[in-house]
All heavy atoms as an XYZ file, in Angstrom:
854
protein
N       5.852     36.924   -102.414
C       4.515     36.537   -102.777
C       3.641     36.399   -101.529
O       2.609     37.028   -101.436
C       4.558     35.214   -103.544
C       3.212     34.724   -103.955
S       3.380     33.313   -105.054
C       2.297     32.182   -104.263
N       4.077     35.578   -100.553
C       3.282     35.408    -99.345
C       3.191     36.706    -98.560
O       2.150     37.038    -98.022
C       3.864     34.309    -98.451
C       3.667     32.926    -98.985
C       4.753     32.154    -99.345
C       2.403     32.397    -99.142
C       4.578     30.874    -99.839
C       2.213     31.120    -99.632
C       3.305     30.357    -99.984
N       4.315     37.421    -98.495
C       4.301     38.677    -97.740
C       3.345     39.685    -98.366
O       2.667     40.428    -97.659
C       5.702     39.258    -97.609
O       6.249     39.532    -98.876
N       3.259     39.695    -99.687
C       2.328     40.605   -100.359
C       0.887     40.267    -99.990
O       0.069     41.167    -99.751
C       2.503     40.515   -101.872
C       3.844     41.019   -102.371
C       4.090     40.685   -103.826
O       3.160     40.210   -104.506
O       5.230     40.884   -104.286
N       0.588     38.996    -99.935
C      -0.769     38.563    -99.576
C      -1.064     38.917    -98.120
O      -2.126     39.461    -97.803
C      -0.934     37.047    -99.816
C      -0.835     36.740   -101.309
C      -2.251     36.544    -99.244
C      -0.706     35.268   -101.639
N      -0.121     38.612    -97.226
C      -0.334     38.903    -95.810
C      -0.426     40.393    -95.529
O      -1.150     40.815    -94.629
C       0.783     38.269    -94.976
C       0.771     36.740    -94.911
C       2.040     36.233    -94.246
C      -0.461     36.242    -94.184
N       0.286     41.188    -96.293
C       0.253     42.636    -96.080
C      -1.069     43.254    -96.510
O      -1.341     44.406    -96.218
C       1.424     43.303    -96.794
C       2.731     43.086    -96.056
C       3.864     43.822    -96.721
C       5.130     43.620    -95.931
N       6.273     44.302    -96.539
N      -1.907     42.463    -97.174
C      -3.249     42.948    -97.519
C      -4.162     42.949    -96.293
O      -5.193     43.605    -96.287
C      -3.856     42.092    -98.634
C      -3.176     42.315    -99.966
C      -3.819     41.494   -101.061
C      -3.086     41.739   -102.382
N      -3.680     40.959   -103.480
N      -3.760     42.215    -95.247
C      -4.503     42.265    -93.990
C      -4.310     43.647    -93.369
O      -3.245     44.251    -93.507
C      -3.991     41.201    -93.021
C      -4.191     39.751    -93.407
C      -3.403     38.847    -92.467
C      -5.662     39.387    -93.367
N      -5.319     44.142    -92.673
C      -5.165     45.454    -92.033
C      -3.981     45.469    -91.067
O      -3.741     44.493    -90.347
C      -6.487     45.645    -91.278
C      -7.458     44.717    -91.926
C      -6.645     43.577    -92.462
N      -3.255     46.545    -91.053
C      -2.067     46.679    -90.208
C      -2.388     46.428    -88.747
O      -1.633     45.752    -88.044
C      -1.441     48.085    -90.369
O      -1.148     48.284    -91.744
C      -0.168     48.226    -89.565
N      -3.508     46.947    -88.269
C      -3.878     46.770    -86.856
C      -4.046     45.288    -86.500
O      -3.688     44.860    -85.413
C      -5.155     47.545    -86.517
C      -6.365     47.081    -87.309
C      -7.568     48.009    -87.192
O      -7.382     49.220    -87.207
O      -8.679     47.461    -87.089
N      -4.569     44.515    -87.439
C      -4.730     43.073    -87.185
C      -3.376     42.371    -87.203
O      -3.123     41.473    -86.407
C      -5.672     42.453    -88.202
C      -7.092     42.948    -88.046
C      -8.056     41.989    -88.652
C      -9.441     42.576    -88.484
N     -10.348     41.708    -87.808
N      -2.500     42.753    -88.123
C      -1.176     42.132    -88.186
C      -0.365     42.469    -86.946
O       0.374     41.631    -86.430
C      -0.432     42.563    -89.447
C      -1.011     41.938    -90.702
C      -0.179     42.155    -91.952
N      -0.124     43.552    -92.363
C       0.970     44.307    -92.359
N       2.127     43.799    -92.016
N       0.927     45.570    -92.743
N      -0.500     43.689    -86.432
C       0.229     44.086    -85.225
C      -0.336     43.421    -83.974
O       0.345     43.334    -82.954
C       0.217     45.609    -85.071
C       1.005     46.383    -86.135
C       0.830     47.885    -85.938
C       2.466     46.002    -86.111
N      -1.561     42.943    -84.045
C      -2.182     42.291    -82.891
C      -1.770     40.819    -82.763
O      -1.997     40.206    -81.720
C      -3.704     42.386    -83.002
N      -1.154     40.265    -83.779
C      -0.715     38.866    -83.726
C       0.397     38.749    -82.689
O       1.395     39.472    -82.739
C      -0.248     38.379    -85.118
C       0.341     36.983    -85.022
C      -1.398     38.425    -86.102
N       0.205     37.828    -81.734
C       1.167     37.686    -80.637
C       2.223     36.621    -80.910
O       3.331     36.708    -80.414
C       0.427     37.341    -79.349
C      -0.469     38.457    -78.872
C      -1.190     38.065    -77.617
C      -2.108     39.195    -77.186
N      -2.906     38.824    -76.022
N       1.862     35.582    -81.672
C       2.783     34.476    -81.883
C       2.556     33.866    -83.256
O       1.426     33.711    -83.691
C       2.557     33.416    -80.806
C       3.523     32.260    -80.862
C       3.285     31.298    -79.713
O       3.639     31.632    -78.570
O       2.737     30.212    -79.986
N       3.665     33.514    -83.912
C       3.617     32.819    -85.193
C       4.436     31.542    -85.042
O       5.594     31.596    -84.642
C       4.191     33.683    -86.348
C       4.195     32.906    -87.645
C       3.412     34.977    -86.491
N       3.812     30.407    -85.335
C       4.492     29.120    -85.246
C       4.901     28.683    -86.640
O       4.088     28.673    -87.562
C       3.570     28.054    -84.623
O       3.154     28.520    -83.339
C       4.297     26.734    -84.468
N       6.182     28.340    -86.794
C       6.740     27.995    -88.102
C       7.508     26.690    -88.033
O       7.909     26.246    -86.967
C       7.719     29.084    -88.556
C       7.213     30.505    -88.667
C       8.383     31.438    -88.906
C       6.198     30.615    -89.787
N       7.744     26.131    -89.220
C       8.732     25.062    -89.284
C      10.092     25.756    -89.295
O      10.185     26.941    -89.013
C       8.511     24.143    -90.495
C       8.612     24.871    -91.824
O       9.078     26.036    -91.860
O       8.234     24.280    -92.844
N      11.137     25.073    -89.636
C      12.470     25.667    -89.535
C      12.953     26.345    -90.820
O      14.130     26.653    -90.945
C      13.469     24.597    -89.085
C      13.151     23.980    -87.722
C      14.102     22.847    -87.413
C      13.170     25.019    -86.630
N      12.054     26.602    -91.743
C      12.426     27.242    -93.010
C      12.730     28.727    -92.774
O      11.910     29.463    -92.220
C      11.303     27.093    -94.029
N      13.915     29.140    -93.179
C      14.353     30.519    -92.961
C      13.501     31.537    -93.729
O      13.242     32.630    -93.245
C      15.824     30.676    -93.365
C      16.782     29.915    -92.485
C      16.857     30.486    -91.088
O      16.685     31.668    -90.880
N      17.092     29.619    -90.121
N      13.070     31.165    -94.941
C      12.314     32.123    -95.743
C      10.974     32.467    -95.086
O      10.517     33.606    -95.144
C      12.100     31.602    -97.165
C      11.377     30.273    -97.206
O      11.302     29.557    -96.217
N      10.861     29.932    -98.363
N      10.338     31.504    -94.436
C       9.061     31.774    -93.773
C       9.270     32.647    -92.540
O       8.428     33.481    -92.210
C       8.365     30.467    -93.402
C       7.925     29.657    -94.604
S       6.845     30.567    -95.747
C       5.360     30.667    -94.782
N      10.381     32.477    -91.870
C      10.663     33.318    -90.704
C      10.812     34.777    -91.125
O      10.306     35.672    -90.456
C      11.935     32.840    -89.999
C      12.250     33.640    -88.760
C      13.482     33.160    -88.027
O      13.977     32.061    -88.333
O      13.944     33.899    -87.142
N      11.480     35.002    -92.223
C      11.656     36.372    -92.726
C      10.302     37.005    -93.035
O      10.044     38.154    -92.675
C      12.535     36.354    -93.981
C      12.801     37.715    -94.553
C      13.668     37.644    -95.786
C      13.837     39.033    -96.373
N      14.533     39.029    -97.642
N       9.431     36.251    -93.673
C       8.095     36.751    -94.008
C       7.305     37.047    -92.736
O       6.657     38.097    -92.618
C       7.341     35.740    -94.904
C       8.016     35.673    -96.270
C       5.878     36.102    -95.034
C       7.557     34.515    -97.136
N       7.375     36.130    -91.760
C       6.638     36.319    -90.508
C       7.118     37.569    -89.780
O       6.310     38.356    -89.279
C       6.787     35.087    -89.627
N       8.418     37.771    -89.720
C       8.945     38.961    -89.026
C       8.552     40.247    -89.756
O       8.279     41.265    -89.121
C      10.465     38.867    -88.906
C      10.911     37.815    -87.922
C      12.385     37.965    -87.561
N      12.856     36.843    -86.782
C      12.611     36.665    -85.487
N      11.881     37.537    -84.838
N      13.084     35.618    -84.850
N       8.531     40.184    -91.055
C       8.175     41.361    -91.853
C       6.686     41.695    -91.720
O       6.329     42.861    -91.589
C       8.508     41.077    -93.322
C       8.284     42.240    -94.256
C       8.632     41.878    -95.686
O       9.670     41.208    -95.894
O       7.866     42.266    -96.580
N       5.840     40.673    -91.727
C       4.398     40.910    -91.733
C       3.799     41.031    -90.324
O       2.757     41.656    -90.152
C       3.695     39.790    -92.488
S       4.149     39.752    -94.228
N       4.442     40.399    -89.347
C       3.933     40.415    -87.978
C       5.059     40.850    -87.036
O       5.594     40.044    -86.263
C       3.409     39.032    -87.585
C       2.398     38.483    -88.554
C       2.751     37.485    -89.447
C       1.103     38.979    -88.597
C       1.830     36.980    -90.345
C       0.171     38.487    -89.489
C       0.538     37.479    -90.377
N       5.452     42.121    -87.084
C       6.646     42.589    -86.374
C       6.582     42.470    -84.851
O       7.615     42.384    -84.199
C       6.779     44.049    -86.816
C       5.424     44.445    -87.267
C       4.777     43.206    -87.797
N       5.403     42.443    -84.269
C       5.297     42.358    -82.814
C       5.136     40.920    -82.322
O       5.136     40.676    -81.127
C       4.125     43.201    -82.322
C       4.355     44.695    -82.498
C       3.292     45.486    -81.820
C       3.608     46.971    -81.910
N       2.614     47.770    -81.197
N       5.019     39.980    -83.226
C       4.772     38.591    -82.849
C       6.064     37.880    -82.460
O       7.137     38.157    -83.001
C       4.107     37.849    -84.000
N       5.931     36.951    -81.529
C       7.042     36.064    -81.198
C       7.078     34.965    -82.255
O       6.033     34.444    -82.649
C       6.826     35.409    -79.832
O       6.803     36.382    -78.820
N       8.269     34.613    -82.698
C       8.425     33.546    -83.685
C       8.806     32.279    -82.925
O       9.785     32.258    -82.181
C       9.515     33.891    -84.722
C       9.246     35.251    -85.368
C       9.632     32.789    -85.751
C       7.961     35.345    -86.155
N       8.014     31.230    -83.118
C       8.217     29.980    -82.412
C       8.354     28.856    -83.432
O       7.578     28.783    -84.383
C       7.015     29.684    -81.480
C       7.195     28.357    -80.762
C       6.821     30.817    -80.492
N       9.356     28.008    -83.234
C       9.512     26.831    -84.102
C       8.618     25.724    -83.571
O       8.582     25.472    -82.372
C      10.963     26.353    -84.097
O      11.794     27.334    -84.654
N       7.907     25.072    -84.483
C       7.004     24.024    -84.018
C       7.783     22.825    -83.498
O       8.874     22.512    -83.952
C       6.007     23.611    -85.109
C       6.620     22.781    -86.196
O       7.374     23.351    -87.005
O       6.345     21.583    -86.235
N       7.207     22.165    -82.510
C       7.882     21.095    -81.789
C       8.243     19.917    -82.684
O       9.293     19.307    -82.539
C       7.005     20.643    -80.633
C       7.726     19.774    -79.658
C       6.963     19.645    -78.380
N       6.016     18.551    -78.491
C       5.072     18.304    -77.627
N       4.911     19.081    -76.586
N       4.264     17.278    -77.789
N       7.390     19.581    -83.626
C       7.653     18.447    -84.508
C       8.984     18.623    -85.228
O       9.818     17.723    -85.242
C       6.534     18.272    -85.531
C       6.867     17.281    -86.598
C       6.761     15.919    -86.361
C       7.334     17.688    -87.846
C       7.087     14.991    -87.335
C       7.658     16.770    -88.829
C       7.537     15.422    -88.567
N       9.204     19.789    -85.828
C      10.425     20.005    -86.601
C      11.656     20.120    -85.705
O      12.744     19.707    -86.090
C      10.281     21.237    -87.499
C       9.371     20.997    -88.657
N       8.029     21.253    -88.600
C       9.610     20.475    -89.876
C       7.474     20.919    -89.754
N       8.417     20.442    -90.548
N      11.483     20.655    -84.517
C      12.607     20.741    -83.580
C      13.010     19.338    -83.141
O      14.191     19.006    -83.089
C      12.249     21.628    -82.368
C      13.315     21.538    -81.292
C      12.063     23.076    -82.812
N      12.025     18.482    -82.846
C      12.326     17.112    -82.427
C      12.848     16.277    -83.585
O      13.584     15.312    -83.377
C      11.072     16.446    -81.851
C      10.673     17.013    -80.523
C       9.358     16.435    -80.014
O       8.518     15.998    -80.791
N       9.183     16.444    -78.706
N      12.468     16.625    -84.794
C      12.894     15.857    -85.960
C      14.402     15.943    -86.174
O      15.030     14.963    -86.593
C      12.153     16.366    -87.201
C      12.360     15.539    -88.434
C      11.574     16.092    -89.618
O      11.357     17.283    -89.727
N      11.159     15.195    -90.495
N      15.004     17.076    -85.876
C      16.449     17.254    -86.088
C      17.287     16.242    -85.306
O      18.107     15.529    -85.897
C      16.869     18.685    -85.751
C      16.378     19.766    -86.705
C      16.747     21.148    -86.161
C      16.954     19.565    -88.089
N      17.135     16.142    -83.979
C      17.951     15.152    -83.271
C      17.573     13.720    -83.627
O      18.433     12.837    -83.626
C      17.716     15.452    -81.792
C      16.474     16.264    -81.739
C      16.367     16.970    -83.046
N      16.306     13.487    -83.937
C      15.890     12.124    -84.321
C      16.595     11.692    -85.597
O      17.072     10.557    -85.697
C      14.379     12.060    -84.517
O      13.716     12.272    -83.308
N      16.663     12.576    -86.576
C      17.347     12.250    -87.831
C      18.841     12.069    -87.605
O      19.456     11.164    -88.186
C      17.087     13.331    -88.870
C      15.674     13.311    -89.416
C      15.384     14.447    -90.383
O      16.237     15.346    -90.542
O      14.288     14.430    -90.971
N      19.427     12.911    -86.761
C      20.856     12.783    -86.472
C      21.151     11.455    -85.773
O      22.124     10.771    -86.106
C      21.322     13.955    -85.605
N      20.294     11.081    -84.838
C      20.465      9.813    -84.138
C      20.327      8.638    -85.101
O      21.100      7.676    -85.043
C      19.445      9.696    -83.009
C      19.550      8.464    -82.138
C      20.894      8.406    -81.423
C      18.418      8.457    -81.120
N      19.370      8.719    -86.012
C      19.181      7.661    -87.001
C      20.417      7.525    -87.891
O      20.863      6.407    -88.185
C      17.935      7.946    -87.844
C      17.641      6.933    -88.909
C      17.154      5.594    -88.376
O      17.167      5.332    -87.186
N      16.738      4.734    -89.268
N      20.995      8.630    -88.316
C      22.213      8.593    -89.134
C      23.355      7.927    -88.372
O      24.096      7.115    -88.935
C      22.620     10.002    -89.549
C      21.757     10.598    -90.635
C      22.192     12.007    -91.006
O      23.391     12.342    -90.815
O      21.340     12.768    -91.479
N      23.499      8.265    -87.087
C      24.558      7.670    -86.277
C      24.321      6.171    -86.099
O      25.254      5.376    -86.182
C      24.626      8.352    -84.905
C      25.171      9.752    -84.946
S      25.082     10.599    -83.356
C      25.984      9.501    -82.293
N      23.072      5.794    -85.842
C      22.741      4.385    -85.656
C      23.089      3.582    -86.902
O      23.711      2.527    -86.818
C      21.248      4.230    -85.346
C      20.841      2.824    -85.001
C      19.329      2.656    -85.039
N      18.798      2.777    -86.385
C      18.874      1.836    -87.327
N      19.494      0.695    -87.076
N      18.360      2.023    -88.520
N      22.750      4.105    -88.073
C      23.046      3.417    -89.334
C      24.550      3.321    -89.548
O      25.071      2.273    -89.929
C      22.346      4.132    -90.515
C      20.829      3.932    -90.403
C      22.866      3.630    -91.850
C      20.030      4.801    -91.340
N      25.269      4.400    -89.256
C      26.730      4.401    -89.413
C      27.370      3.330    -88.529
O      28.204      2.549    -88.991
C      27.278      5.782    -89.053
C      28.786      5.867    -89.085
C      29.248      7.231    -88.609
C      30.737      7.250    -88.425
N      31.213      8.481    -87.793
N      26.959      3.283    -87.254
C      27.535      2.301    -86.336
C      27.137      0.878    -86.719
O      27.914     -0.055    -86.548
C      27.140      2.600    -84.892
C      27.790      3.848    -84.347
C      27.051      4.783    -83.648
C      29.145      4.099    -84.540
C      27.644      5.941    -83.139
C      29.750      5.248    -84.048
C      28.986      6.163    -83.349
N      25.932      0.714    -87.226
C      25.502     -0.622    -87.652
C      26.356     -1.104    -88.818
O      26.766     -2.263    -88.854
C      24.014     -0.604    -88.039
C      23.499     -1.950    -88.470
C      23.568     -2.965    -87.335
N      23.204     -4.282    -87.839
C      23.907     -5.370    -87.658
N      24.999     -5.347    -86.942
N      23.525     -6.518    -88.169
N      26.645     -0.231    -89.785
C      27.501     -0.629    -90.906
C      28.907     -0.937    -90.428
O      29.553     -1.855    -90.936
C      27.515      0.432    -92.000
C      26.314      0.340    -92.885
C      25.291      1.237    -92.990
C      25.997     -0.727    -93.795
N      24.359      0.784    -93.895
C      24.764     -0.407    -94.410
C      26.634     -1.921    -94.134
C      24.170     -1.247    -95.348
C      26.023     -2.747    -95.073
C      24.817     -2.406    -95.665
N      29.397     -0.198    -89.448
C      30.712     -0.496    -88.887
C      30.718     -1.880    -88.237
O      31.678     -2.643    -88.386
C      31.116      0.571    -87.858
C      31.496      1.892    -88.466
C      31.789      2.951    -87.411
O      31.577      2.750    -86.212
N      32.257      4.103    -87.861
N      29.650     -2.212    -87.512
C      29.547     -3.523    -86.877
C      29.480     -4.624    -87.928
O      30.097     -5.684    -87.776
C      28.314     -3.581    -85.972
N      28.746     -4.386    -89.014
C      28.668     -5.370    -90.096
C      30.034     -5.574    -90.738
O      30.447     -6.711    -90.999
C      27.613     -4.948    -91.139
C      26.206     -5.093    -90.540
C      27.740     -5.772    -92.420
C      25.112     -4.464    -91.382
N      30.753     -4.479    -90.984
C      32.104     -4.580    -91.553
C      33.028     -5.376    -90.630
O      33.791     -6.237    -91.083
C      32.689     -3.191    -91.809
C      32.021     -2.462    -92.965
O      31.335     -3.120    -93.780
O      32.185     -1.229    -93.045
N      32.939     -5.094    -89.335
C      33.772     -5.816    -88.367
C      33.394     -7.297    -88.361
O      34.266     -8.164    -88.335
C      33.596     -5.223    -86.972
C      34.460     -5.912    -85.930
C      34.251     -5.333    -84.540
O      33.279     -4.624    -84.285
N      35.162     -5.642    -83.646
N      32.098     -7.580    -88.397
C      31.642     -8.964    -88.424
C      32.182     -9.684    -89.656
O      32.647    -10.829    -89.564
C      30.114     -8.996    -88.446
C      29.518    -10.386    -88.542
C      28.000    -10.342    -88.562
O      27.421     -9.635    -87.724
O      27.410    -11.022    -89.423
N      32.130     -9.042    -90.798
C      32.636     -9.656    -92.029
C      34.136     -9.932    -91.955
O      34.603    -10.992    -92.389
C      32.307     -8.792    -93.236
C      30.818     -8.781    -93.552
O      30.090     -9.707    -93.184
N      30.365     -7.739    -94.212
N      34.888     -9.000    -91.388
C      36.335     -9.203    -91.253
C      36.641    -10.376    -90.325
O      37.494    -11.213    -90.621
C      37.001     -7.925    -90.729
C      37.073     -6.824    -91.754
C      37.658     -5.556    -91.166
C      37.585     -4.424    -92.171
N      38.013     -3.144    -91.593
N      35.940    -10.408    -89.199
C      36.170    -11.501    -88.261
C      35.733    -12.843    -88.839
O      36.382    -13.870    -88.598
C      35.447    -11.226    -86.943
C      36.014    -10.053    -86.134
C      35.111     -9.740    -84.953
C      37.430    -10.351    -85.672
N      34.670    -12.857    -89.621
C      34.225    -14.097    -90.264
C      35.276    -14.580    -91.257
O      35.547    -15.785    -91.349
C      32.883    -13.872    -90.954
N      35.893    -13.652    -91.988
C      36.948    -14.025    -92.937
C      38.163    -14.588    -92.212
O      38.773    -15.573    -92.657
C      37.348    -12.820    -93.780
C      36.302    -12.412    -94.796
C      36.677    -11.116    -95.519
O      37.629    -10.438    -95.153
N      35.913    -10.790    -96.553
N      38.526    -13.964    -91.101
C      39.668    -14.454    -90.320
C      39.389    -15.858    -89.807
O      40.225    -16.758    -89.918
C      39.995    -13.489    -89.158
C      40.534    -12.163    -89.701
C      41.001    -14.116    -88.197
C      40.637    -11.063    -88.654
N      38.194    -16.050    -89.251
C      37.835    -17.372    -88.727
C      37.843    -18.403    -89.836
O      38.367    -19.514    -89.670
C      36.460    -17.311    -88.064
N      37.293    -18.044    -90.976
C      37.234    -18.977    -92.106
C      38.636    -19.316    -92.594
O      38.920    -20.471    -92.934
C      36.408    -18.381    -93.238
C      36.181    -19.333    -94.397
C      35.306    -18.711    -95.477
O      35.169    -17.498    -95.568
N      34.728    -19.561    -96.305
N      39.518    -18.336    -92.620
C      40.886    -18.598    -93.079
C      41.632    -19.551    -92.143
O      42.588    -20.190    -92.549
C      41.663    -17.286    -93.236
O      41.947    -16.721    -91.973
N      41.171    -19.629    -90.878
C      41.766    -20.558    -89.914
C      40.940    -21.833    -89.773
O      41.201    -22.645    -88.887
C      41.909    -19.882    -88.547
C      42.951    -18.811    -88.527
N      42.659    -17.493    -88.768
C      44.292    -18.874    -88.305
C      43.764    -16.782    -88.692
N      44.777    -17.590    -88.407
N      39.922    -21.980    -90.616
C      39.087    -23.174    -90.568
C      38.245    -23.262    -89.309
O      37.933    -24.352    -88.842
N      37.868    -22.125    -88.770
C      37.111    -22.089    -87.515
C      35.763    -21.397    -87.722
O      35.556    -20.698    -88.700
C      37.906    -21.351    -86.449
C      39.197    -22.036    -86.125
C      39.955    -21.268    -85.092
N      41.211    -21.943    -84.791
C      42.210    -21.374    -84.180
N      42.127    -20.133    -83.790
N      43.305    -22.058    -83.953
N      34.873    -21.581    -86.745
C      33.579    -20.902    -86.745
C      33.576    -19.840    -85.655
O      34.327    -19.934    -84.680
C      32.447    -21.895    -86.485
C      32.259    -22.897    -87.583
C      31.085    -23.794    -87.266
C      30.909    -24.813    -88.379
N      29.754    -25.689    -88.110
N      32.731    -18.862    -85.797
C      32.571    -17.854    -84.744
C      31.092    -17.802    -84.370
O      30.217    -18.105    -85.162
C      33.078    -16.479    -85.195
C      32.257    -15.884    -86.319
C      31.219    -14.991    -86.052
C      32.510    -16.228    -87.633
C      30.477    -14.471    -87.091
C      31.751    -15.703    -88.668
C      30.731    -14.824    -88.383
O      29.992    -14.314    -89.400
N      30.836    -17.437    -83.117
C      29.475    -17.375    -82.609
C      29.270    -16.058    -81.867
O      30.042    -15.746    -80.955
C      29.202    -18.533    -81.651
C      29.365    -19.887    -82.304
C      30.572    -20.575    -82.227
C      28.317    -20.450    -83.013
C      30.731    -21.811    -82.828
C      28.461    -21.686    -83.624
C      29.665    -22.357    -83.534
O      29.808    -23.578    -84.139
N      28.226    -15.311    -82.225
C      27.950    -14.079    -81.469
C      27.341    -14.424    -80.113
O      26.619    -15.413    -79.979
C      26.947    -13.339    -82.338
C      26.267    -14.401    -83.128
C      27.297    -15.480    -83.334
N      27.677    -13.647    -79.107
C      27.104    -13.850    -77.782
C      25.739    -13.167    -77.746
O      25.620    -11.991    -78.085
C      28.003    -13.253    -76.701
C      27.471    -13.437    -75.304
C      28.384    -12.809    -74.253
O      29.404    -12.223    -74.587
N      28.006    -12.926    -73.013
N      24.697    -13.882    -77.334
C      23.352    -13.323    -77.223
C      23.102    -12.983    -75.763
O      23.177    -13.860    -74.893
C      22.282    -14.317    -77.742
C      20.891    -13.718    -77.612
C      22.580    -14.708    -79.176
N      22.814    -11.736    -75.503
C      22.603    -11.283    -74.128
C      21.161    -11.535    -73.688
O      20.248    -11.592    -74.512
C      22.945     -9.799    -74.013
C      24.361     -9.425    -74.431
C      24.552     -7.925    -74.344
C      25.388    -10.144    -73.590
N      20.927    -11.626    -72.389
C      19.604    -11.909    -71.866
C      18.600    -10.795    -72.148
O      17.420    -11.042    -72.212
C      19.685    -12.162    -70.365
C      20.409    -13.443    -70.017
C      20.452    -13.669    -68.525
O      19.662    -13.057    -67.793
O      21.296    -14.464    -68.099
N      19.065     -9.568    -72.295
C      18.156     -8.459    -72.510
C      17.744     -8.300    -73.977
O      17.269     -7.269    -74.387
C      18.742     -7.154    -71.978
C      19.956     -6.702    -72.761
O      20.404     -7.385    -73.672
N      20.488     -5.553    -72.403
N      17.927     -9.317    -74.765
C      17.523     -9.425    -76.160
C      18.463     -8.680    -77.110
O      18.471     -8.923    -78.293
C      16.062     -8.997    -76.383
C      15.140     -9.802    -75.479
C      15.633     -9.186    -77.827
C      13.692     -9.368    -75.547
N      19.262     -7.770    -76.616
C      20.218     -7.099    -77.480
C      21.360     -8.052    -77.780
O      21.751     -8.852    -76.936
C      20.771     -5.830    -76.825
C      19.738     -4.770    -76.685
C      19.147     -4.528    -75.465
C      19.342     -4.022    -77.776
C      18.179     -3.550    -75.325
C      18.375     -3.055    -77.641
C      17.789     -2.808    -76.412
N      21.879     -7.965    -78.965
C      22.960     -8.870    -79.346
C      24.272     -8.109    -79.335
O      24.417     -7.105    -79.999
C      22.709     -9.467    -80.741
C      21.439    -10.310    -80.720
C      23.908    -10.313    -81.187
C      21.041    -10.841    -82.070
N      25.193     -8.604    -78.541
C      26.543     -8.076    -78.550
C      27.388     -9.131    -79.222
O      27.479    -10.255    -78.757
C      27.037     -7.807    -77.131
C      28.477     -7.362    -76.993
C      28.688     -6.036    -77.721
C      28.851     -7.215    -75.543
N      27.962     -8.791    -80.333
C      28.708     -9.792    -81.080
C      30.150     -9.840    -80.571
O      30.967     -9.010    -80.921
C      28.654     -9.484    -82.558
C      27.245     -9.576    -83.083
C      27.208     -9.403    -84.562
N      25.835     -9.392    -85.002
C      25.156    -10.455    -85.388
N      25.708    -11.619    -85.409
N      23.898    -10.350    -85.770
N      30.382    -10.829    -79.725
C      31.721    -11.104    -79.259
C      32.130    -12.397    -79.932
O      31.499    -13.436    -79.750
C      31.782    -11.231    -77.731
C      31.313     -9.930    -77.088
C      33.188    -11.623    -77.283
C      31.241     -9.976    -75.591
N      33.136    -12.350    -80.739
C      33.483    -13.495    -81.562
C      34.480    -14.377    -80.854
O      35.482    -13.915    -80.320
C      34.036    -13.015    -82.893
C      33.002    -12.245    -83.643
C      32.911    -10.863    -83.536
C      32.065    -12.906    -84.417
C      31.931    -10.165    -84.189
C      31.077    -12.218    -85.079
C      31.019    -10.833    -84.960
O      30.028    -10.168    -85.615
N      34.130    -15.638    -80.870
C      35.004    -16.648    -80.288
C      35.458    -17.557    -81.422
O      34.639    -18.066    -82.180
C      34.264    -17.452    -79.233
C      33.767    -16.600    -78.078
C      32.994    -17.432    -77.100
C      32.463    -16.535    -75.996
N      31.646    -17.266    -75.041
N      36.717    -17.732    -81.528
C      37.241    -18.642    -82.539
C      37.406    -20.007    -81.911
O      38.130    -20.166    -80.947
C      38.578    -18.133    -83.089
C      38.445    -16.795    -83.752
C      38.949    -15.651    -83.159
C      37.795    -16.688    -84.966
C      38.825    -14.422    -83.773
C      37.679    -15.467    -85.587
C      38.179    -14.326    -84.992
N      36.689    -20.964    -82.459
C      36.729    -22.324    -81.907
C      37.501    -23.238    -82.842
O      37.376    -23.214    -84.012
C      35.304    -22.858    -81.687
C      34.589    -21.968    -80.675
C      35.322    -24.292    -81.209
C      33.146    -22.277    -80.476
């Protein structure tokens, strides 16, 4: 559909296109290569940066759930021994949970 519309442009104008910027959708790349054969295909920066950002977010969430699970297990152990646990608060505002059984 899009290629049919773009092919209505004069061939000389389509061949004069030097660069086509796309998101990462494969179907649009195929259309761009078909309609603008001399153009360089470039992925836009937003979508390229989005990939590692999303991957990092997934990893962060996974590790956070692991830390929560570990915290719950240690809290159960402490409770079963009638003890309390306290997370260590670091000066740089980040919390490293090192459990001490008192």
